[in-house]
C-alpha positions in Angstrom: -43.8 -36.5 -7.6 -47.3 -37.5 -6.6 -47.3 -40.9 -4.9 -49.6 -43.5 -6.5 -52.3 -44.6 -4.2 -54.1 -48.0 -4.2 -57.5 -48.1 -5.8 -59.8 -50.2 -3.6 -63.0 -51.9 -4.8 -66.1 -51.3 -2.7 -65.8 -54.6 -0.8 -62.1 -54.0 -0.1 -62.8 -50.5 1.1 -65.2 -51.7 3.8 -63.1 -54.7 4.9 -59.5 -53.5 4.4 -59.8 -49.7 4.3 -58.2 -49.3 7.7 -55.0 -50.8 6.4 -54.5 -47.8 4.1 -56.4 -45.0 5.8 -56.1 -43.6 9.3 -59.0 -45.1 11.4 -61.4 -42.9 13.4 -60.7 -39.7 11.5 -62.2 -38.2 8.3 -62.4 -35.0 6.3 -65.5 -33.2 5.2 -65.2 -30.4 2.6 -67.8 -27.6 2.2 -67.3 -26.3 -1.3 -68.9 -22.9 -2.0 -69.7 -21.4 -5.4 -71.5 -18.3 -6.6 -73.9 -18.3 -9.6 -76.8 -16.1 -10.7 -76.3 -14.0 -7.5 -76.9 -17.1 -5.3 -74.4 -18.9 -3.0 -74.2 -22.6 -3.9 -72.7 -25.6 -2.1 -71.6 -28.9 -3.7 -73.3 -32.0 -2.4 -73.1 -35.8 -3.1 -76.0 -38.3 -3.2 -75.3 -41.8 -2.1 -76.1 -44.7 -4.5 -77.7 -47.0 -1.9 -79.8 -44.7 0.2 -80.2 -41.6 -2.0 -79.3 -39.5 1.0 -77.2 -36.3 0.5 -73.9 -35.4 2.1 -71.0 -33.1 1.9 -68.0 -34.3 -0.2 -65.6 -36.1 2.2 -63.0 -38.7 2.4 -60.2 -40.3 4.5 -56.5 -39.7 5.1 -53.9 -42.1 3.9 -51.6 -43.3 6.7 -48.6 -41.6 5.2 -50.5 -38.4 4.0 -50.5 -34.9 5.4 -54.0 -33.9 6.5 -54.0 -30.7 4.2 -52.9 -32.8 1.3 -55.8 -35.2 1.8 -58.2 -32.2 1.8 -56.7 -30.9 -1.5 -56.9 -34.4 -3.0 -60.6 -34.7 -2.0 -61.4 -31.2 -3.3 -59.7 -32.0 -6.7 -61.5 -35.3 -7.1 -64.9 -33.6 -6.7 -64.3 -30.4 -8.7 -61.3 -31.1 -11.0 -59.7 -27.9 -9.7 -56.2 -27.3 -8.2 -54.7 -24.3 -6.4 -58.0 -23.4 -4.7 -58.3 -21.4 -1.5 -58.9 -23.9 1.2 -59.6 -23.2 4.9 -59.6 -25.6 7.9 -62.3 -24.2 10.1 -63.4 -26.7 12.8 -63.0 -30.3 14.2 -66.2 -32.2 14.9 -65.7 -34.7 17.7 -69.1 -35.2 19.3 -69.2 -38.9 20.5 -72.9 -39.0 19.7 -72.3 -38.5 15.9 -74.6 -41.2 14.6 -72.4 -43.7 12.6 -75.5 -45.6 11.7 -76.7 -42.7 9.6 -73.7 -42.3 7.3 -75.5 -42.9 4.0 -74.6 -46.6 3.3 -76.2 -49.8 4.4 -74.6 -51.3 7.5 -71.5 -53.3 6.7 -71.0 -55.9 9.5 -67.8 -55.5 11.5 -66.6 -52.8 9.2 -64.2 -50.1 10.4 -66.5 -47.5 8.8 -69.1 -48.1 11.6 -66.7 -46.9 14.4 -66.7 -43.5 16.0 -65.1 -40.9 13.7 -63.8 -37.4 14.3 -64.0 -35.2 11.2 -61.9 -32.2 10.2 -63.9 -29.5 8.4 -62.5 -27.5 5.5 -64.3 -25.0 3.3 -63.3 -23.9 -0.2 -64.4 -21.1 -2.5 -64.3 -21.9 -6.2 -65.4 -20.3 -9.5 -68.7 -22.0 -10.3 -68.1 -22.1 -14.1 -64.8 -23.9 -13.7 -66.1 -26.8 -11.6 -66.8 -30.2 -13.1 -68.9 -31.9 -10.3 -67.7 -35.5 -10.1 -69.3 -38.3 -8.1 -67.3 -41.3 -6.8 -67.9 -45.0 -6.8 -70.2 -44.7 -3.7 -72.3 -41.8 -4.9 -75.0 -41.4 -7.6 -74.5 -37.8 -8.4 -72.6 -34.7 -7.4 -74.6 -31.4 -7.8 -74.7 -27.8 -6.8 -77.5 -26.7 -4.4 -78.7 -23.3 -3.4 -77.5 -22.6 0.1 -81.1 -21.9 1.2 -82.5 -25.1 -0.2 -80.1 -27.7 1.2 -82.0 -30.9 2.2 -81.5 -33.0 5.3 -78.0 -34.3 5.1 -76.5 -37.4 6.7 -74.8 -37.4 10.1 -74.2 -33.8 11.3 -73.4 -32.5 7.9 -76.1 -29.7 8.2 -74.2 -28.5 11.3 -70.9 -28.7 9.5 -72.3 -26.6 6.7 -73.7 -24.1 9.1 -70.3 -23.8 10.9 -68.5 -23.4 7.6 -70.9 -20.6 6.5 -70.3 -18.7 9.7 -66.5 -19.2 9.3 -66.7 -17.9 5.7 -68.7 -14.8 6.8 -66.1 -14.0 9.4 -63.4 -14.2 6.8 -65.2 -11.8 4.5 -64.3 -9.0 6.9 -60.7 -10.1 7.3 -59.5 -11.5 4.0 -60.5 -11.1 0.3 -62.8 -13.8 -1.0 -64.0 -12.6 -4.4 -61.2 -13.9 -6.7 -62.3 -17.6 -6.5 -66.0 -16.8 -6.7 -66.2 -14.3 -9.6 -65.1 -14.5 -13.2 -61.7 -12.8 -14.0 -63.5 -9.6 -15.0 -66.4 -8.2 -13.1 -68.2 -5.0 -12.2 -68.4 -3.3 -8.8 -72.2 -4.2 -8.6 -71.2 -7.8 -9.2 -68.7 -7.7 -6.4 -71.2 -6.0 -4.1 -73.9 -8.6 -4.8 -71.4 -11.3 -3.9 -70.6 -9.7 -0.6 -74.3 -9.1 0.2 -75.0 -12.8 -0.6 -72.2 -14.0 1.6 -73.1 -11.7 4.5 -76.8 -12.1 4.1 -77.5 -8.4 4.3 -77.8 -5.3 2.1 -74.8 -2.9 1.8 -74.7 0.8 1.0 -73.4 1.2 -2.6 -71.2 4.2 -2.1 -69.8 3.1 1.2 -69.0 -0.4 -0.2 -67.3 1.0 -3.3 -65.2 3.4 -1.2 -64.1 0.7 1.2 -63.3 -1.8 -1.6 -61.2 0.7 -3.5 -59.4 1.7 -0.4 -58.1 -1.9 0.0 -56.0 -1.4 -3.1 -56.5 -4.9 -4.4 -58.6 -4.0 -7.5 -57.5 -2.8 -10.9 -60.1 -0.9 -13.0 -60.0 -1.7 -16.6 -60.6 0.6 -19.6 -63.5 -1.5 -20.9 -67.0 -1.5 -19.7 -69.6 -4.2 -19.3 -71.3 -5.0 -22.6 -75.0 -5.4 -23.2 -76.2 -2.7 -20.8 -78.8 -0.2 -22.0 -77.7 2.8 -19.9 -74.1 3.9 -19.1 -72.3 0.6 -18.5 -70.2 0.2 -15.4 -66.5 -0.3 -15.7 -65.0 -3.8 -15.4 -62.5 -4.6 -12.7 -60.1 -7.4 -12.0 -58.1 -8.4 -8.9 -54.4 -7.4 -8.7 -52.9 -10.9 -8.2 -49.8 -9.8 -6.2 -51.8 -7.5 -3.9 -54.6 -10.1 -3.5 -52.1 -12.8 -2.4 -50.5 -10.3 0.0 -53.9 -9.5 1.5 -54.6 -13.2 2.0 -51.5 -13.5 4.1 -51.8 -10.1 6.0 -55.5 -9.7 6.3 -57.7 -6.7 5.5 -59.9 -5.7 8.4 -62.6 -4.7 6.0 -65.3 -4.1 8.5 -68.5 -4.5 6.4 
């Protein structure tokens, strides 16, 4: 049973938030999606300053850190059961609390030094319902190469998350949460090329991917293609989950 949490008004959050949340610690989520052969990241824009930031939040005093990350992710995307990876803790004492996207609140706990725990998630773009909160004007997808200047050290957090994701590409499967249920081998290759930022040999990629034994080739082919259409594939759920636990050592 999910415990009911108090809903704080804006004034209460800044004056009494430390009574409900752990002080000095926060969570920032880097949420990746894939659309039109481009890697996307979900960003929030603050109401007051119009500055952009990563989706984040705080940890209730009686809440597990991972549960807090799952809660924050769901509140921004509407999704549950998403692959979520804790990748780094950012604790530089010089993190500028005066540049956190809201106007200074005198004597507020929010102005204190914060250590933030970074998580990244991979989600299917079409399934996400970007949702802003009471402090933000909008929640939108951005191309990874067009991300603006973000608040605090969020650009550094995004960079670290992308490096962590690319390392995971060679050790664990990542396509299931970024592609539709049915896809072609070229679709899968373009995803990996986008994540890794480099071109891959078609034959070598297909040979390696099939050798992992996590794909199931379907009898149907992609529709709407002029020439011989490529076969559609889907991930074998049981083998995919096993690979998430055991690793792959893909070596792309």
